[in-house]
VEXVEX-242720 format. One line per field, with one value per residue (C-alpha): residue number from 1; residue in three letters; x, y, z. Coordinates in steps of 0.5 Angstrom, whole numbers, plus 500, padded with zeros to 3 digits. Layout:
<atoms>
num: [NUM_...] .
residu: [ALA_...] .
xx: [X_...] .
yy: [Y_...] .
zz: [Z_...] .
</atoms>
This chain:
<atoms>
num: [1_2_3_4_5_6_7_8_9_10_11_12_13_14_15_16_17_18_19_20_21_22_23_24_25_26_27_28_29_30_31_32_33_34_35_36_37_38_39_40_41_42_43_44_45_46_47_48_49_50_51_52_53_54_55_56_57_58_59_60_61_62_63_64_65_66_67_68_69_70_71_72_73_74_75_76_77_78_79_80_81_82_83_84_85_86_87_88_89_90_91_92_93_94_95_96_97_98_99_100_101_102_103_104_105_106_107_108_109_110_111_112_113_114_115_116_117_118_119_120_121_122_123_124_125_126_127_128_129_130_131_132_133_134_135_136_137_138_139_140_141_142_143_144_145_146_147_148_149_150_151_152_153_154_155_156_157_158_159_160_161_162_163_164_165_166_167_168_169_170_171_172_173_174_175_176_177_178_179_180_181_182_183_184_185_186_187_188_189_190_191_192_193_194_195_196_197_198_199_200_201_202_203_204_205_206_207_208_209_210_211_212_213_214_215_216_217_218_219_220_221_222_223_224_225_226_227_228_229_230_231_232_233_234_235_236_237_238_239_240_241_242_243_244_245_246_247_248_249_250_251_252_253_254_255_256_257_258_259_260_261_262_263_264_265_266_267_268_269_270_271_272_273_274_275_276_277_278_279_280_281_282_283_284_285_286_287_288_289_290_291_292_293_294_295_296_297_298_299_300_301_302_303_304_305_306_307_308_309_310_311_312_313_314_315_316_317_318_319_320_321_322_323_324_325_326_327_328_329_330_331_332_333_334_335_336_337_338_339_340_341_342_343_344_345_346_347_348_349_350_351_352_353_354_355_356_357_358_359_360_361_362_363_364_365_366_367_368_369_370_371_372_373_374_375_376_377_378_379_380_381_382_383_384_385] .
residu: [MET_SER_THR_SER_LEU_SER_THR_MET_ILE_ARG_LEU_ARG_ALA_ILE_GLN_ASN_LYS_THR_ARG_GLU_LEU_PHE_GLU_GLY_MET_SER_ASP_ILE_HIS_TYR_ARG_LEU_GLN_TYR_HIS_HIS_ASP_LEU_SER_PRO_ALA_GLY_TRP_HIS_LEU_GLY_HIS_GLY_MET_PHE_ILE_GLU_ASN_TYR_TRP_LEU_HIS_GLU_VAL_ILE_TYR_GLY_ASP_ASN_GLN_TYR_THR_ARG_ASP_THR_SER_LEU_PHE_ILE_PRO_GLU_LYS_CYS_PRO_LYS_PRO_GLU_ARG_GLY_PRO_ARG_LEU_PRO_PRO_LEU_LYS_GLN_LEU_LEU_GLN_GLN_ILE_GLN_GLN_GLN_GLN_ASP_GLU_ASN_ASP_LEU_LEU_LEU_MET_GLU_LYS_THR_PRO_PRO_LEU_SER_GLU_HIS_ALA_LEU_PHE_GLU_ASN_GLU_TYR_ILE_GLU_ASN_PHE_ILE_ILE_GLN_HIS_TYR_ALA_GLN_HIS_TYR_GLU_THR_ILE_TYR_MET_VAL_LEU_THR_GLN_ILE_ALA_ILE_LYS_ALA_ASP_LYS_GLY_ASN_TYR_THR_PRO_GLY_GLN_ALA_LEU_THR_SER_SER_ASN_ILE_ASN_ARG_ASP_MET_THR_HIS_ILE_LYS_GLN_GLY_GLU_TYR_SER_VAL_GLY_GLY_GLU_GLU_PHE_LEU_SER_TYR_ASP_ASN_GLU_LEU_PRO_LYS_HIS_GLN_VAL_GLN_LEU_ASP_ASN_PHE_TYR_ILE_SER_SER_THR_PRO_VAL_THR_ASN_ALA_GLU_TYR_LEU_GLY_PHE_ILE_GLU_GLU_ASN_GLY_TYR_SER_ARG_ASN_GLU_LEU_TRP_CYS_ARG_GLU_GLY_TRP_GLN_TRP_ARG_GLU_GLN_ASN_ASN_ILE_GLN_GLN_PRO_GLU_HIS_TRP_LYS_GLN_ASN_SER_GLN_GLN_GLN_TRP_TYR_ALA_ILE_LYS_HIS_GLN_GLY_ALA_CYS_ASP_LEU_VAL_ALA_ASP_GLN_PRO_VAL_TYR_GLY_LEU_SER_HIS_TYR_GLU_ALA_GLN_ALA_PHE_SER_ASN_TRP_ALA_ASN_ALA_ARG_LEU_PRO_HIS_GLU_HIS_GLU_TRP_GLU_THR_ALA_THR_ARG_LEU_GLY_GLN_LEU_LYS_ASN_ASN_SER_SER_VAL_TRP_GLU_TRP_CYS_ASP_ASN_SER_PHE_PHE_PRO_TYR_ASP_ASN_PHE_LYS_ALA_PHE_PRO_TYR_ASP_GLU_TYR_SER_LYS_PRO_TRP_PHE_ASP_GLY_ARG_HIS_PHE_VAL_LEU_LYS_GLY_ALA_SER_PRO_HIS_THR_ARG_ASN_GLU_ILE_LYS_ARG_ALA_SER_PHE_ARG_ASN_PHE_TYR_GLN_ARG_HIS_GLN_ARG_HIS_ILE_PHE_ALA_GLY_LEU_ARG_LEU_VAL_PHE_GLY] .
xx: [223_221_220_227_228_229_222_219_221_219_212_211_213_208_203_204_205_198_195_198_194_188_191_186_182_174_169_166_173_174_168_165_166_170_171_167_173_175_173_172_179_177_175_182_185_180_181_189_188_182_187_193_188_186_193_196_190_185_189_195_192_185_182_177_175_177_175_168_164_166_161_165_172_172_171_166_161_160_160_164_158_156_162_163_156_158_165_165_167_174_177_174_177_184_184_182_187_193_191_191_197_201_198_200_207_208_205_210_216_214_212_214_213_209_205_212_213_207_209_207_212_218_223_218_213_207_210_212_206_202_207_206_199_199_204_199_193_197_198_191_189_193_189_183_186_188_180_178_183_180_173_174_178_175_178_181_189_194_200_207_210_206_206_209_209_216_218_219_225_229_234_233_237_238_237_240_236_237_235_233_231_225_221_221_224_221_218_218_214_207_205_204_211_213_217_223_224_228_224_227_227_228_232_228_229_226_226_231_225_218_213_213_208_211_211_204_201_204_199_193_195_196_188_190_184_180_183_180_185_190_185_183_175_174_178_175_168_170_173_167_162_166_168_176_180_186_189_185_189_190_185_185_183_179_185_186_192_194_195_195_191_195_193_195_191_192_200_204_205_212_215_220_216_213_205_200_193_193_188_191_187_190_197_196_194_200_204_201_201_209_210_212_209_208_213_212_213_218_222_221_223_229_231_231_235_240_240_238_232_232_226_223_220_217_210_207_208_203_205_202_200_195_196_197_200_207_208_208_204_202_197_199_197_190_188_184_189_191_187_181_185_188_182_184_181_187_193_200_204_211_215_212_210_212_207_209_213_220_217_214_219_222_223_219_213_206_201_195_189_183_184_180_182_186_185_192_199_200_204_208_214_215_219_221_222] .
yy: [891_884_879_876_869_865_868_866_859_859_862_857_851_852_853_847_843_845_843_836_835_834_830_824_826_824_830_827_828_835_838_835_838_832_836_842_846_845_847_842_841_844_851_852_851_856_861_861_863_868_871_871_875_880_883_882_885_888_892_893_894_896_890_886_881_875_878_881_875_875_870_864_865_870_866_871_871_864_859_853_848_852_852_845_845_851_849_849_842_840_839_846_849_846_849_856_856_854_859_865_863_862_870_872_869_873_879_879_877_883_888_895_902_906_899_896_901_900_900_892_890_893_888_883_883_881_876_873_874_870_864_864_864_858_855_855_853_847_844_845_841_835_836_835_829_826_827_824_818_818_818_812_808_801_800_793_795_791_794_791_794_795_801_801_807_810_814_822_824_828_831_838_845_851_858_863_869_875_879_876_878_876_877_877_881_886_884_877_876_877_883_879_877_885_889_885_887_885_881_879_872_868_862_856_848_846_839_838_834_834_829_822_817_813_818_820_813_813_819_815_809_813_815_822_823_821_825_832_835_835_839_846_847_849_843_838_840_840_833_830_833_830_824_825_819_819_824_826_821_815_809_802_796_790_787_794_796_803_805_812_815_819_822_815_811_807_806_804_809_810_810_816_820_826_825_830_831_834_840_846_843_836_839_843_836_832_838_838_830_831_836_841_846_849_854_861_863_867_862_857_862_864_856_855_861_859_852_848_845_838_836_843_842_835_838_844_845_849_855_857_864_867_870_877_884_886_893_898_893_896_892_890_889_891_892_886_881_879_883_879_873_878_875_871_865_863_860_860_854_854_850_846_839_834_838_845_848_852_858_859_855_860_862_868_865_865_859_860_856_856_851_846_845_838_837_840_837_839_836_839_840_841_846_845_850] .
zz: [373_372_378_379_376_383_385_379_379_387_384_379_383_388_383_380_386_388_382_382_389_384_379_379_384_384_384_390_394_390_393_399_406_410_417_419_420_413_406_401_398_391_394_397_389_387_393_391_384_386_391_386_381_386_388_381_377_381_386_382_375_377_373_376_370_374_381_380_383_390_392_393_394_399_406_409_403_403_409_408_407_401_398_395_391_388_385_377_375_377_370_368_374_373_366_368_373_368_363_368_372_365_364_371_370_364_367_372_368_363_368_366_369_372_374_376_381_385_392_393_388_392_394_391_397_393_390_396_399_394_394_402_401_396_401_407_403_400_407_408_402_406_412_407_404_411_413_407_409_416_414_409_414_416_423_420_419_423_425_423_429_435_439_446_451_453_459_457_454_459_454_454_453_458_455_460_462_458_452_445_438_436_429_422_416_412_406_407_413_415_419_425_425_425_428_430_437_443_449_456_458_464_465_462_460_453_451_445_441_441_444_441_439_445_450_448_449_456_458_455_459_465_464_462_458_465_470_470_474_468_464_464_465_458_456_460_458_450_452_455_450_444_447_446_448_443_438_432_427_432_431_434_431_434_438_441_437_435_428_425_419_414_407_404_409_415_417_423_429_429_436_436_431_434_436_432_431_438_440_445_451_450_449_455_459_457_459_466_467_465_470_465_461_454_451_450_443_444_448_442_437_441_442_435_433_438_434_440_438_434_429_429_422_423_427_429_436_441_445_451_449_445_438_440_436_437_440_434_430_423_419_412_406_409_415_417_415_422_426_427_430_436_439_445_442_437_440_437_434_432_427_421_419_413_409_410_404_405_404_411_415_419_426_426_423_427_426_430_431_436_442_440_433_432_425_424_424_431_437_443_446_453_458_465_470] .
</atoms>
């Protein structure tokens, strides 16, 4: 049975959208590494195609013509600093990808038994896996584009509207003590979202909206970055060693006016928009300053499922817990997909950013990064009580 038309449209859309990010891009921007935690933008382009070919051709059809050379696009086999110089010319890679995606789309539309009966095709699991993999790297490419803009900024932007601080918004919703369902749906979700199960939660109050730029400025103005009592020991050491004084995407001009850097360049910091560019350390320090805490991911997911959170797709929101396997976790589609990250050093984020594709916007989705990382579009939401 061929892949459904709706899934083919979704696959083609994310393939096209990813390639479009490279239209007009220079070879320098395509292959340079702009942040130590990020690969060059072009590597993400090629890696997405490699993974698509790996599952459709090598795993399902037993043909490794496109994936025989694993030395570049398998992360473990090529350190980030070595990836850019090894990339082929951008135009050549785009042409190869266009051709291979056309072939793969035709393959999915015309698949026949016995190969169409492969277990990975059940309920279009592998098609959705590939779509979501593209979606995650699509957002990561925007992180690279933002870093390019940060490096290019000259510090002379004058905001049209100066950012001023505000008090913390105490608009919150009460979630009653009880048993609630968390987790994802089979065939659509990643293995770390499964199985769906019940959790017991105590009473808690959660902010209706994420912390805003104006609220975060209050933390800065009250010397939040200089008060070590607000920070955990590791966070304070990280802050001092890296001279962290503001969010990753914030800058000040010579008149000490704050402004933001987005992938398009410098722009105003809008007071009521969610702050982002924060590490888990910064999010935790802010919550301590606010006499609050970060939510456990199950609290966040429950409040979202109950329809109690506003702007829950405008910024990734740090949670208080590390990334862990659910009871009865089963690794899929391969043993090491999620397991390496259950290391106690990666913490969960919930929500989405403006660059998150709909394919991974769901209450059960579990993003995760190390506590010091803030090149991501991450902010926070507060829990009281």
